[in-house]
Structures are given as structure tokens and as C-alpha cells.
N, C-alpha and C positions, 0 to 999 in steps of 0.2 A: 641240478640242484632241486631238492624237494621244497615244497611250499612252506615249510616251517623253519628252514635253515637260517633265515634272516631275522627271526623274531628275537633271539637273545640280544642282539645288538640294539634293535629298536626298543626293546623293553628297558634296556640300560639307559637309553636316551630319555625315555619318558620319565624314568624314576629320578632324573637329575634334579627335578624341582623339589623344594623342601617338603618334608612330610607334613601332611595335613592340608596341603594346598589343593589336592585333587578332590572333587566332590564325591560324596558317598553315593553308591549305587550306580546303575548304568546311566550313561549319558545319551539322551535322545536329541539328535541333531536334525533341525528342520532346514532343509536346503531350499531357499526361495529364489528361483530364477527371475532375473529382471534385466532391463536395459535402461540405463539413465539417458534420457533424450532431452537435452537442453533446448528449450524453445528460443533459439538464438545462440548467443555466445560467439563462437568462432565463425559460424556459417549462418546464413539467413535461413528462414523456415523453408523456403523453396529449395535451397541447396541441400538442406538436411533431408528433406523428403526424398530427393533424388539420390543422395549419396547412400543413405542407409535405412531410413525409417520405413519406407515401403517394403524393403526386403525383410526387416525385422518382423513386421506383422504377417507378411505372406508366409515366411518360413516357420514362424512360431505356430501359427494356426495349423499349418500342414503337419508339423511334428507333434503337436498336442493331439491332433486327431488320430495320428497313427498309434499312439501309445497312451492308454487311459491313466497310467500312473504318473505321467508328467504334469507339471504345473508351471504357471507363469503369472506374474502380476503386471498390470498395465497402469501407468501413472498419469502422464500428461495427456489430457483429452483433446487438446488442440491437434496433436499429431494423429491420434486415433480417429478423430472426426474427419480430418482431411483424407486419411487412408480409406475410411469407410465410404465417404462421398465420391471420391475420385479414382480410387484404385481397386477396391474390393469388388470381386465378381459376385454374382448371385450365389454361386456355390460356396464361396468363402463366407458370405454373410450367414448362410445357413449353418455352416460349421461353427462360426462364432456364437450364434444363438445357442447351439447345443453345448459348446464349451462353457459359456457363461452359466447356463442353467445347471450344469453338473458341477460347477465350482472349480473346474480345471483352469479357467482363465478368470482372474479376479481383478476388478478395478479397485485401486486404492487411492486415497485422496479424492479422486474423481473430478477435480477442478480442471480448468483449461490448462493450468500450469502448476508447477511447484513454486509457489509464490515466495518472494523474499519476505523475511520476517522483521527486518529492521526499519526500512524506509517506505514500506507500503502503508496506506491508510486502511483501516479495517473495513470501511465501506467497499473498497476495491477488492479486498480479500474475499468478502462475501459475494461480490459480483462474479468474480471468476469461478468461485466455488459453485454458485447458483447456476451459472451457464453450463458447466460440465455436468452437474447433477441432473439438471433438467433434461439434457440430451440422453444421459444414461437411463434415466427412469422412463422417458418417453419411448426409447428404442428397445430396451431390454427388461424394463420393470425391476431393475436392481437399484439398490441404494448403498453406496460405500459405507463401511463401518470402521475403517482403519486408515490412519494417515501414514505417510512415508516422506516426511520432511527431512531428508537425509543430507541435502547439499546446501541449504541456506546458511549464511555466514553468521551464526548465532541464532538463538531461539528466544522468541518473544513469549511473554505470558498471555498475550491476547489470543494468539493462535489456538492454544489448547481449549480456551473458553469457547471460541467459535466452533471448533470441531465437536465439542460436547453438545453445543446447541444444534449442530447438524445431525446428531444421532450417532456419533462415533463411539466405539467401545475402547479404543486404545490409540495411542499417539506415538509415533516413532520419530526421534530426532538424532542428530549426530554431532554437528559442529558446536562444541562448547569449549571453554578455555582448557588448554592442554593440561595445566596443573590441576585444575578441578576434576577433569576426567580421570586423571591418574589416581587422585585421592578417592574418587567414587568407585573406581574399579577395585582398589584394595579393600575398601569397606563394604563391597557388594551392595552399593547403593545406586546402581545404574537403572534400577526400576523403582518407581514410586508413583503415588497418586498425587497429581498436580491440581491444585486449586488456584487457577490462574487469576480469578477475580476475587478480591477481598469481600465484595458485597454478595456475589452469587455463591462463592465458597463451595460448600458441600453439594449444593444443588446442581452445579455444573462442573464437578471434578472429572478428571479423566486419568486413566492409567497411562503412564508414560515410560517408554523404553528408550534409553540412550544407547546408541551404538557404541561398541567398545572402540579401542584405538585403531582397529583395522577398518572401521567405518563401513561404507556400503559396497566397496569393491571386493571381489574375490581375492583372498590372500593366498599367495603362492602361484607357481607357474602353471595355472590350469584354466586360463581364459579360452584358449584354443579357438581363436578366430581363423588363423591361416597357418597353423604350425604343421610341419612335416609329420610330427607325431600323430596329429589328428588324421591326416590322410591315410597313413599306414594303419592306424587303428580301425578305420572304417573298412579298408580293403581287406585286412587280414582277419578281423574279428578277434574274439578272445580265445586264444589257443594256449592252454597251459604248457604245452611243449615248446612254445616259442620263448626261449630263455631271455632274449634281449627285450622283447616286449614285456615279459613278466617282470623283469627288474625295473623297467620304466614305470609300470603300473604300481609296483610295490613302493618305489620311491615317492610317487605322488601320494600314496596312501599314508606313508610315514609322516610326510609334511602335514597333511590335512588332519590326521588324527592327533598329532601333537598340538596343533593349533586349536583343535576342537576341545581338547582337554584343558588347554590353557584358558580358553574363553569361558569354559564352564566354571572355572574358579572365581570368575568375576560376577557371577549371578547366583541368586539364592535358590533357584530351582534347577533340576538336572536337565532343563530344556534349553538348548542352544539355538539361537537364530543365526543362520549362516546365509547371508546374501550372496547369491552367485550371479555375477555380472559386474558391469561397470559402465562407463560412458561408451555409448554406441555399440555395445556388445549384442550378440544374438542376431547380427545381420546375416549370419549363416547358422541358423538354428539347427540344421541337420548335423553339422560338425559338433556343435556344442552338446546337444542332447545325446548323440550317439556315444561320445566320450564320457559324458556324465553318467549315462546308464551303466557303462562297464565299470567305471571307477566306484560308483556308489554300490553296485552289486559286489564288487571285490571287497570293499570295506565291511559290508554286512556279512561276508563269508567268514570274517575273522572276529566277529563281535564277541564270541566266547573267550577270546584272548585279550582284546584291548578294551572291552566294555563299552563300545560306542555303536549305536545304530544310527543310520542316516536314512532320510526319506525326502522325497519331493514334497514341497508344502507351499501354501499361500499364507498370508498373514492371519487369515481366519484359523487355519490349522494350528499355527504356532500359539496364538493368543488363547485359543480354546484350551490348549494344554496347560498354559500358565494359569489361566483363570481357574481351571479345575483343581489346581494344586492347593487352593484354599489357604494360601499364606496370608499373614497379616503384614500390610505394607505401610511404610513410612509415608508421611504427608509432606509435600512441599507447598509453601505458601505462594503468594503472587509474585515473588521475585523472578526475574527473567535470567537468561543466560547471555547477557550483552554487557560489554562488548566481548568479541571473540578474539582470542590470540592463539595462534598455532605454535608459537615459540616465544621466548622472552622478547625478542626483537621484532616479532611479527604480529603487530596489532592490526586486525582487519577493521579499521575505523575510517580509512580514507574513502571507502565507497559510500559512506553516509552523505558525501557531497559530490562524488564523481558524476560527470555529465549533468551539471546543474540545469542546463537548458532542457534536457530531456525530462528531468524530474518535474520541472515547472510545467512543461507541456502536458505530461501525463495527468497532473492534478487538475489542470484547467479543462482537459478533455473529460475527466471524471465529473467535474462540476457541471459542464455543459450537458452531459448525458443525464445527470440527475434532473436538471431543469427540463430537458426535452421529454423525459419519461412522464413527468407529472403534467406538463402542458398537453401532451398527446392524450393522456388519460382523461383530462378535463375536456378535451375536444370530443372524445368518443362518448362521454356520458353527460347528459342523459341520451343524446343522439348526435352523431356527426352531421354536419351541415355542409354539403357541397364538397369542395376540395379540402384537403388532399384525400386520395384513395387510402383507406385504412391499411390495406395490404402493402401498398408501396411505403406508407409511413413506417410500418413495423419493420420492413427491411432496412430502412435507413437507420433506425435505432439499433438494429442487430449488428450493423457494420461497426458502429462505435462501441457497442458492448464487447464485440470480439477484440477490437483494437485495445480498449482499456484493459480487458482481461489479460491479453497476452503480454502486455508491457509490465505486468506485476511479476513476471518470471524473475527468478533470483539472479539471472545474468542479463537483465533488461533495465528496469528502473534503477537497479543498483549501479549502473554505469560501468559494469565490468565486461562488456561485450566489445567485439572488434568494431572499428569505425563504420564499416559498411553495414554491419548489422544494426548499429544504432540508427543509421540513416533509414533503414527499413522500418524500424519502430516509429520514427518521426513521420515518415510518409503515411503509414497506416493510421496514425492518430490524426494527422491533418486531413486526410480524406474523410475519415469518420466525422470529424468536427464540421467539415464543410457540408456534408449531406444532412446532418442533424440541424445545423443552422438554417439550411434551406427548408427543412421540414417545419421548423418553428416559424419561419417567415411565411410559409404557405398557410399556416394555421391562423395567424393573427392578421394577415392581409388578404384582401380580395385579389383575384387574378388580374384585375385591371391596373393594379398598382405595381410600380416598378421598384424593386429593391435597390438600395444604393449600390454602387459598383464595388468592385473588390477593394478599391482604395478607400472605400467608406467616405465619411463626411469630410475628410481632409481635403478632398478635391472640390468641395462646394465653393461656388463663387457668388459674388453679390448679384449676378444676373439670375440666379435660381429663384423660382417662385416660392419655394418653401419645402420643408421636409417633415416627415413624420417619424417620431421616435416612440416605439412601443417598448416599455420597460417592464419586464416580468420578474416577479419575486418568487423564487423557488422554495422559500422557507414557509413553514406552516405557522407563522406569526407575523404580525404587522411589522414592517421594517421602514424606518426613516433613515435615509442615507442621501449622499450627494453623488450624482452621476456626472461624469465628465466626458465631453466630446471635443474633438479637434475640428475647428471650422476654418474656412477660407475667408471669413469676413468677421468684422468686429461689431457691426450694428445688427442687433437681433431682438426679436420679440418672441417670447415663449409663452404659450397658453396650454392649459390642460383640456380635457375632453369637454368640459363645460364652458370653455371660453375664458376662464379666469386666468389672470396673469400668474406666472410661476416665479418664485424667487430664484434669481440667477446671478452669476458673476462671470465676467469675461476678462481674460488677461492674455497677454502675449505668450506664445509658446516658448519655452526655454530651449527646446531642441530645434524647432523649425521657425526661424525668424519671420517668415512670411505668413505664419498661421497663428490661430488664436485658440485658446482653451475655454470652453463653456462649462461652467459648473452649474448644476441644476439640482435644487432640493426637491426630494420626492418622498411621499409616504405611500406605501403600497401594502394592502392587506395580503394575508397568506395565500399562496398559490394563485395569485391574481396579477393582472397587469394594468398599467396606466398608459394613456396615450397623450403625447405632447406634440403640438405643432410648433415647429421652429421656422420662423420667417425672418428674412432680412428686413429691416425697417426701410420703408420707402421714403423718398424725399418729401418733406413737408411742403405741399403745394402753396400754402399761404405764406410761409416764411422763407421758402426757397432754400431750405437747408436740411441736412440729414440729422436726425436725432441720434446721438451717440451715447452709449453707456460709458460713464467715467471708469476707465480701467485703472487698477492699482499700479502704482509705480514702484519698482524695487528700491529699497534702501540698501546702498552698497557700502561695505566696510573695507578698510585698508587690508592689504595682504599681511598675514602674520606668519612668521617663521616658527618652526617647531623648537621647543626647548626654552623659550623666554620665561622669566620668572612671572608668576601669577599673583598679583595683589589680591588680598582677600576682600570679596564683596565690593570691588571697585569696577566701575565701567561695565555694569551688567545691563543687557538689553532684555526686555521681557516681552513674551508673546502669551496672551491670555485668552482663554475661553471660559465657559461656565464651570468647568471641572478642574482645569489645570492652569498653572502659570509656568511656562518654560523660560528659564533664564539662560542667556547666552553671554559668554565672556568675550568682551571686545579685545582683550589683550591676547587672546589665543584663537578667536573665531571658532571655539568649540563650545558644546553645550556645557553649562556649569551646574545646573540643578533643576529639579522639578518640584513645584509646590502643589500638593494635592489639596485643593481648596475645601473639600468637604471635611477631611480629617484635620486639616491645619498642619500636616507634617510636610517638612521639606527634606528631600533626599538629594544629596550631591550626586550628580550623574555627568560623566563625560564619555565621549565615544571617539575612537580613532581606528584607522585601518592599519593592520600589521601583517607581516608575512613570516611564514616558516620556510626556510631554505631546506632543500632535500637533495640527496644524492640521486644521480641518474646512472651511475656506472657501478655495476655489481662488483667490479674489481676493487672498489674503494670502500666497500661496506654495504650494509643493508640499504635498499632503495625503497622509495615510495612508488607505488604503482596504482592501478585502478582500484585495487582491493585495500592495500595497506598504506598506513601513514607512518613515516619514519623520519621525523625532523632531525636536522643536525644539531640544533640548539634551540633556545627559547625564541619566541617571536620577537621581531624587531620592527620598528616603524618603517614604512615604505614611502613616506611623504616628507617633504621639507617645508612646503608652503601651503597655507589654506586661505581661501577667499570665501567671504560670506555675503549673502544677500537676504533680505527679508521683504516679502511681498505681502502687504496687509490688505485683505479684502473683507467685505462684510459677511461672506459665507465661509471663506477659507483663508487662513493665513499660512503662507508657505515659507519655510526657512531653507535656504539653499547653501550648502557647504561644498566647496570644490577643493579637492586635494591634488597637489602637484608633486611629482616625484623629485624635482630639483627646483632650485631658485630660478633657473633660466628657462624652464620648460614653458612652452607656449600653450600647450593644451593640458587640461587636467586628465588624470587617469582614473580618479575615483570621485564619487559624489554621494552626498546624503541629502535627500529632499524630505523634509519633515513638515507635516501638514496638521493643523488643528482646525476643527470645524466649529463655527459659531452658531450654535442652536440653543434655545432655552432647554433647561433640564426638564425631563418628563419621562413618562414610562416608555413611549415610543422613541424618544431621542436619547435615551440613556446610553445605548451602545455607541452611538455616533459621538456624543459628547466626551465619553470616557476613553476614546482611543486617540493615541498619538501615532498617526500613520507615517511610516518611513519607507521610502523607496531608495534602494542603494544602486548606484551604477558602478560596476566593477569591470575593469579590463580596458584593452586587452592585456593579458598577463605575460610576463616573461617566462621563459622555459624553466621548469622545475621550481615553480613558485606556488605556494598555497596561501591564499589570502583570507584573513579573518577580519571581522569587526569585533573589537573588544569594548564592552560597556563596563565602566568602573563606577562603583557607588560606595557610599559610606555605610551600607547595610552590613550588619554583623552576622553574616550568613554562615559562619563556621565552615566555609568552603563546601557547603552542601548545595547541590543542584537538584532540581526536580525536572524531569523531562517526561514527555508522554510516551506511552507504548501504543504505537499505531493509531493515535488519535482517540483511543478508547479509554485509557486510564493513565494515571501518573505513576512514575517510579521515582523513589528517592535515590539520589546518586551522590553519596559522600565521596570526597576526594580520597584516593588511596595512593599509598607510596609504594613504588616498585624499585628494584635495584637498577633496572634498565628500562628505557622507553616509557617512562612514567607519563610523559605528556600525552602520547598517543593512546595509552591504555586508560586514560581518564576522559576520553572522548566518548560521547553517547549519541544515539540517533535522536533527532528532534523532528518528528513528522509534522507536528502542528503547534506544539507549545512547550515552553520551559519557563521556570521561574526560580528566583532566589528570594529570600525573605529573612527578616528578623522579627522581633516582637512588635516593632512599630509598623512596618510596611512590607508589602510584597510587590516586587517588580516582575511583571509577566511579559514574555515575548511570545507573540503569535506569528506564525509563518504560513504563507500560502503553499509552501512546498517543503520537502525534506532537506535537512542540513545536518552536519555534525555540530555538536554543542559541548561546551566544557566550562568548568570553573577552575581556572588555574591559580586563583588567588582569592583572598578574602574579599567578599563583596563584588566579585567579578563574574561576568558571564561573557563568553566569547563564542561566536558563530563562525564556522568555516563556510565561506561564501562560494569560493570557486577554486579549482585546481587546474594547473597546466603542467603536464609531466611528459617527459620522454626518458626512456631507459633502454638498456641493451639486454633485457631479459629475453629468453627464447620466444615466448608468446608474443612479445612486442615486435621482435624482428621478423617472425614468420607470419603473423596474422594481423599486424598493425593493431594490436591491443594496447592502444596508447590513449593519452588525454592531451594530445598536442594541439589543442584548440585555441584560437586567437580571438574568439568572439567576445562581445561585451554582454553581460547579463544584468538584469534589472529586478532582482527579487524584492518583494514587498513584505514588510513586517508591521505589526501593530504593537505598540507598547501600552501597557496598562499599569497604573500605580495606585496603590491605596491600601487600606487595612485588609487583613486576611479575609474577614467575613465578606466584605464587598467584592474582593477579587475572586473568591470562591464562587460567588454568584455569577459574576460577569464572564469569567474565563471560558467556560464551555460554550455559552451563547455567542460570545464575541468570536471565538474560533470558527463557529459555523457561519457567522455573518461574513467573515473573511473568505472562507472556503466557498460559500454559495452566494456570492454577490449577485445583484440583479443582472439579468441578461438583457441587452439592448438590441432590438431589431429595427433597422433603419430602412426607410423607403422614401421615394419622391412623393411629395404631398400632392393629393388629388382631391377631387370632390367626393370620392367614394369613401364610405366609412369602413374601417377595419372590422373584421368579424371574429368569431370564435368564442368558445366558452372561457370563462375565467377573467374576462375583462370587466370594465366598470358595469356595475349592476348585477354581476354574478356573485353568488354568495361565497364568501371567503372560507377557506379551511384554516381554522385557528386552534392550536393546541395550547395547553397550559405551559407556563414558562420552563418547567423542568423536563418537558418531553420534546423530542425531535422526530419529525416525520422523515425517516431514513430513506424510504422509497415508496412511491406510488406509481405503479407501472402496469402495463399489460404485457406480460412476458410472452404470450403467444403459444405456450405449450398446449398440446392437444392430448391430454390424458385424463381419465376419470379420477376424481378425488377418492373414489372407492378403490382400494388396492386390488381387491378380488376382481372387480369389474374390469379394471385396467389390464390385468393379466389375461383375462378372458378375451378382451378386445385385441390384445397383442397376438394371441394365438390364432385368432380368426384372420387378421390381416397383417401378417408379419412384414411383408415387403412393401406395403403401400406407405408412401411418405405422407404423414399426417398433415392436414390443413391447419394453419394457425388458428387458434381459438382466441378471438378478439373480445370475448365476453368476460373472461376471468380477470380480476384485478388483484394485483399483489400489493399488500400494504405491510409495511414494517415500521414499528415504533421503537424508539430507544429512550430510556430514562438516562438523563445526562449526569446524574449525581450519585456519589457513593453513599453507602449507609453512614449516617452520622456526620457527613461532610458539611451540611448546612442545616440550620434549625428548622427551616420550612421547606426548602427545595428538595431535601433528601427524603421527604415523605412519599409513601405510595400515592399514585394518582389514579383516580377512577375516571374512565373515559367511556362515553356512549358513542360507539362507532357510527350508529345510525345518525345521531345528531351531528357528529363531526363531518360526515360526508354527504349530508342532505343536499348540498349544492350540486352534487353529481347525479342525484336521483334517489329513489327509495331503495334502501338496503333490505333485501329479502332473506339473505343468508350470510352467516359469518362462520368460516372454518379456521380454527387455529392450526397452524402448520409448524413444522420444524424450520430451522433457519433458512434452508434452501428450498423449502416448499414441498419436498417429496414425501414427507411423513405427516399423517394426521397425529397430532401430539397425544391424543387419547390412545393411539396404538403403538406409540414409540416407547420401547423399553430398552434401556441401556444396561449393560452389565454393572452389577455392584461389586466393588472390590473391597475386601475386608481391611479396615484400618482400626486403630485403637479406639477411635471415637465412633466406630460403627458406620462410617460412611454417610452419604448425603440422603436427604429426604427428596421425595418426588416433587417435581414442579407441579403447580396447579394445572388442572385440566381445562378444557375449553369452557368459556363462560358466556358464550353467545355474544350479542352486540355490546354488552356492558362488560368492560374488562378493567382490571386493576394492574397497573404497571408499577413494579417495585424497583428500588434503586438499582441501576446499571442493567436492568433487564433489556433484552432485545426480543421483541415479540413479533411474530410473522403471521399474517392472516391472508386467506383468500376471501375476497368480498364479491358477493353476487348481487347485482342490481336488478330491479324489476323495470319493465317498460312503462313509460309514462304516456 
């Protein structure tokens, strides 16, 4: 059979599509080889390295070296770094350097992982991106310019803003709502300019490409990892006389060309991005590339007939072609693509809460890292004194940086990984936290002092001589707060470093009957610490008795059953501080209302635990799993009886509500502990006074149960919820009606905050970790707290991808209530105060004085109220800030592992407010960095850098994309030590100090 005899049939198949749907002119297809390597999911990192990752990089490097026309993109830097450090030979490293320099191997995203976009905090997104970018720039002198966020379960509007700040030219996403993607395909709207921040808008816009419905995996039977066709193709080569082989090749071409032409109809330019690869592909790159060479050559042989050309490409190649097309692109505002549904009954909103304990641990680890970084930097400047060794200290921080970075992966903090993989992440986080806590202890304590044991102060007994508590404030403003410690004794005397007595409160522990809780009021300047001596009081020799602090006694109320009628304003119990009065209903033992004392407004508020029941058997309908939420029906109460206690103290009053599943149950299954602090109103006490702290105890759950806490109010919210986008900005979430699965499709991620409001008041919820949140009724907000699931899905049965956990969780929330203006002012700062609570270092008390910079007497670091010091650290990178000089140094000493640079300080500042959000706090802020950091030493130079530090902003030029309003203006250049931070800006600097 001649080479053209099959064309009439193929041409007939191609022309079956309606007239006008094929693009005009030739189609240029950019084939981008890649391998999607999940940092976790079904296998641990170590298992994945052994199973396929090391083979992917070894064979890809070999095959790219053999043929100059081949290309490959590398995404997850955690795997590449492990291969580079532990597997790659000197010869392979040489080859990689050449491949990177020639553009045949391109790093995209460049972070440690492909981070999740729904439940990660933007601090941690920046961290993992910075870790990867620092390695790539230090090792190769390259800086990624394109993203590849193709697998996260929905797309945030924060991520494109961060990528723009990092210097990216284009952004690639894939998973958005199935119906929205279909509509965008038909309208040729899969490419647009995204202005993810309403305040930064044009200045940090980015061109965005949404993958079509085939997503990032090769479409068609052409992955060729272990097929017989592949082996025969390699052995026999391309022989036109081999009729059987020829027909196989022709069939592959027909499928591909047809799909290429279909894809071309969904985009406005004749350039088609064709991702070639999928999960764990290219472990045998020899098979892949040999087959691809022959198939691509065969397609190009017939370009004159089918009008399609194909070529190997990287994202640089593809986006250069699209950019050169000079089209005028539509603009998308700051709306995100969340939640994500893959079908009407498949809302991917369950993972907002899955593995709640891991989510909480990841955020606590991030907060500890933030504190450890600034404490170490303060220790190093103006000069380190004695222990610890700076090199050792930096290695401890790097362990936690790595652990916090890897858990941001979209199958890690999302809770969508197998059980043993989740255990791996927990182990890495715990190890990192232990070593950083050890570092912080060594900084603030002298070597002769003994830290408290692993059990902490809970094991202290009255025979102890005393203990030292060093309390560090990691925020760059003065914080007044209450620190609590668990003690083994009730008689205590607490003094500060000057010997003055400290305001305290001691009460019996509610969880440990033989222990006591010490509440201690403290005020700590920014990036500083205070020292407190905690001594058991001695027996009074003169009177022969022990002086005891009068402990508050709980007021207990009778058990109340659910469903009893509630008289109006009868039998209310009040708990009051300077900002709020909380009313409790004695007839139900539930919260009744909250009176905001400043505005005089009273809002009816009650709270209760409910459950959503879900299917676990796929034979009975759609099921809930780690990813998806599919309730059978509306939520129903899961308690019958509630018991209430009120413990009134002079520092803290605590309301305890215990919920029992049944009337006969002996032990409670759920609890709410609500605390109000009693402090006078003032600038430093404002955040403490205005928060109603709540700690929830949930579990253990029954199988296939999803537990929520629903807060009902009389606010006329119009069923509109506002929830945060990665802790960076707020998104308006109106309730939408769907034909099916409406409950699940109205759930949204709450990484840090959410609120509902009307013209009178705004009720704000702040959380220390990510949850799912929704407003299923007028004036309501519900938070999904925990999930326990088992199902018979294939992944669950084969890989134990389940949520069959029986543990109890204790998430903490802060409630704020007041007028919109006041809540606008307080919400961002209160969220940070919750996220970055003071860190307590405990030790046995001795005559030795603690040491280190940042303690009493050291000059505080204090920012204006609208700014946040996002990071103050010594990253340790060893590269010249001058790009030309850095490349020259790389060329001279390519194989020498650079020694960590302990002199360069990384500073990042963030403006907390949107344009026009607040009359005073939304204004630009002028900061003198020399004055801000003078407590660390004299600032001799300031360099403004890109988000991850690899670009000097004066040299960073991103592509401009044509829009109807002509695109964005350039951000301001470096301003030296005096800088102006505008609303929502994130500004990054290298600080150089002089010797004193």
C-alpha cells in the first residue's frame, strides 16, 4: 500500500466537524515532554525516588544529550535536588549544566513542589518557591519564568499574583469547574490576562493559560512506557516497507492530528500546547523519545496534507510564539476558580478539611519557622555571642524549611495522600520543629541551664526550685497577650526580669485533674522576648502555712436536652469584658447573643455541632472521599444533651460547653471552650480585648461522618460569605443554586478567615489552620471541622487512601464582632496574632542569666500598624547579587558546593490592606529600613529584589501582554533605605549590615 492510500478516509474523518471550527492557516503544535512527579500521594518520597524518579532524570539527561532537538521540562525541585545531591554523577551534572544553558532542559515553577492552591497560606507558598529558586539560581544561574500548576484542585487568585512578583511571564493551570471550562473552550477564552489582586491590578498581572479538557496528560495511546509497540519500534526502526508498522504509525498520527486540530479550535492563535507525559512517565526516556522522534517526523512528512507541524518545545518556546502573535487579550479580575467540580456530583471541597491534624501541624510548623528565622537573625547581628555555632544553626532552620515546603504539595497538606505518606509528612515536620525549638533554646539560654524535659512543665512538682519561661514575640509590633502553661502545683510566684510581680491566674486543668493551668499576662515589643521566673511559693516560716492563690471555682448548670422551647430573654447568664458581653441561655446551655459594647449593637448568636452523613459504598451512589464531599442530605444535630460550666477569673473567664451524643452517654464527644480576657482597652490591648477565643474538641468520629460547627445569627447577610484566598486577600462568596450537590458546591476554603455581615455588624471567624466553610442559610456560617471516611474506591482499597482516623482534634478559632470599619482594621492584625502567637522556651531556673539578642534592653523592631514583617532571615545562599558576576563565578567553580553566606539578610514586608478598604490604614506607608533595623546594626546597603530574591528589581522585565486598557505600568524601582509600601504590596529586600 502506498503512503497516500489512507488519506481519503482520514480527511473524511477530519472534516466531520462543523464548517468554521477549524482554525485558519497552518497549526503549529508545541510538544512539551514532562513527567508529573507527586511529592508524596500514593508513595513516600523515598519510595518514589527508588521506584522511578532517579530513572526519569538519568534517562532524560541521557536522551537529551544524544539529540539536540529534544526538550524536557522539570517541575518539582525537591526530587531534582535529591537526585542531584545523592544520585547524579559528575558526568551527569556536567550534562545538566549544558542542557540548562542551551534551553533543552527547562525548569518551570521552580519551587520545591507544585503547591496546593486552596488550603495553603501564601507565606508557605512563597517559602517553598524561594527554597527552589534559591537552589536553581545558586546552582545554574537560571530563574524560572513560567508556571505549571496543572494538578492542584482549583486555582487561587493569589498564586498568579505571587508568580508575577517572582518574575514569571505566563501561568499555566488546568483544574477548573467542568462546566466553566467547557464554556471557555467554546468561546476561545482559555487564555487571558489575570489580575489576581484588585489593589496591585495591572502592576502584577500575568498571562494565564488554562489547559483544555485533556489536561496535562498525553491524550491517546502514545505514552509508551512498556508497550510491545515501543520495543519493536526501537529494534526495527522506521522502515516504509514494513506495512504493519506503517499502519500502526499512521493510526497514531490520525488520532493525534485529529486531536491537535480539535484543540486548535479552542484557542485564538494557531499555536497548540501539547503536553506529552503524565504521572510517573519518562522513567524509560529512551523508549519515549525514540518513539516520539519517529511519530513527530512522520506527522511532519504529511504537513502539506493535514496542515499541522509538530516540534519539541519547552514552555519558553510555546509562550514566545503566543506572545509574538500580538493578539489583544481579555482581562480577568481577582475572582478565583474555587471550588472545583469535575462533574455535577463531584465537588472537590472535602479536601479543605481532610486530615485536619496534619493541616494544623503544618501551620504550627510554619509559625515556629517564622519565629526561629527572626530570632536567629537577631542573634547573628550585630554579632553572635558564644553558642550556638552559626553553621549548625542554619542547618537546623533548613531542615524545617524543607519540611514546611514539601508539605505544601497538592497531595500533602490537602489530606489527599495515603496514610503512610501522611505519616511521613508528620514525621518530617515534627523533626524539623524539634531541632528549631532546640536552636531557639540555645539562643536564649546559656549552656549551663537545662531545658525543661520533653513533657514540659506538666511534670513540674512542688519540690522544684523554680523555672524560667522565655517568651518571644515574632511579630514586628508590640503584643499584649495571655500565655498559659500547665503546672504540677497551684502555689506560684511569677516575676519578670526586673523582679516585679506579674499578673497571673491559676485554675485547675479541665483535662488533667491533678494539674493546674497558669495564665500569665505579658506585653512584649516586636521581635523581642521577655523572661519570667516561675517559683512555687515556699511555706511561710512565721505563720507556718503556704500562701495560696485563690482559684476560680466553676459555676455548673444543669444538663439540657436538645429541642426544648426557648423563652425570650429569660434566664440569661452574662460574661463580660471591656469589649463584649456574651449571653448564655440557661434553658439550652447554648450561646444566646453577643453585645458589642463599643457600638451598642447586640447580635443573636448560637452555636452547635452537626453532621453530614455520606455514602461509603460506590454501588449505592457517589461517595465522599479525601478529595470530594458528597452529603446524603442536609446536616443534622449529633448531640442530645449539653452541659455548661463558667469559670470566672480576674484575667480570663472560660465558658465550657460539653455535648453528649445521647442522654445516657457518660462521656462527652464534643466541646466548646470559650475564653474572654479581662484587660483594659488600649492600643496594645486592643487585639486581646476584642477576641472571643474558642477551642473546639471534636471526636472521635464515627465512620463516614463529617462534623461541622454551625454559627447562627440574626445578621441579614443575604447568604453571602467572605472567605480568604490563602491568607492574602478576601473573596466574596454568594450562595449559588445547583440542580445537584448544591451543599458541597457552596463550600469554600478558609485558610485563615471568613466573615458574614449586614449593615449593622460584621462577624469574623479567624482560624489557626485551613477548613472548609459555607453559608447554607441566612445569617449562618458553618465550618467543617473534621472528617472520618471509609469507602471501597480502588485507590482506597489498593493504597489505603482513606480518612479512617479516630483521633480527637482541638482547633482554635477567634471570633470578632463589631462595625465594618472596626473589623476591617482588626481582622488582618488579629489573624496574624493568632497565626504567630508568642513562642515559649522553658528551662530549669538557675542563677545564670539567659543571653542572646532581642531580649530586654535590645531595641525592638516595630512597624506601622498596616505593615507586617513577613520574613527576616538569613537564607544562606552563596551567590553574588550581581547577575553577571554570579554567572562568571559559576563558570569558574561549577562543581564546588558553595559555603553558606551568613551575612546576607532577607527582609520581606507586606501591606495588610486593600486600596480603599480603610480610610487610614489603606494609605501607602513610608518606612526607613535603616531606622527599622538599627537594633541589629548599621545598615550599609539595601537591594530590592524579586519575591524569591533571585532578581534585582531594576533588571527584572516581564513580558507585556496587549489588553484593551494597554496593560500595566511598571512597579517602582529601588528606593534605597527609605521605601514606600503601597496597599497589598509584598516587597523583598537584601539587607547588608556593617560591622560595629
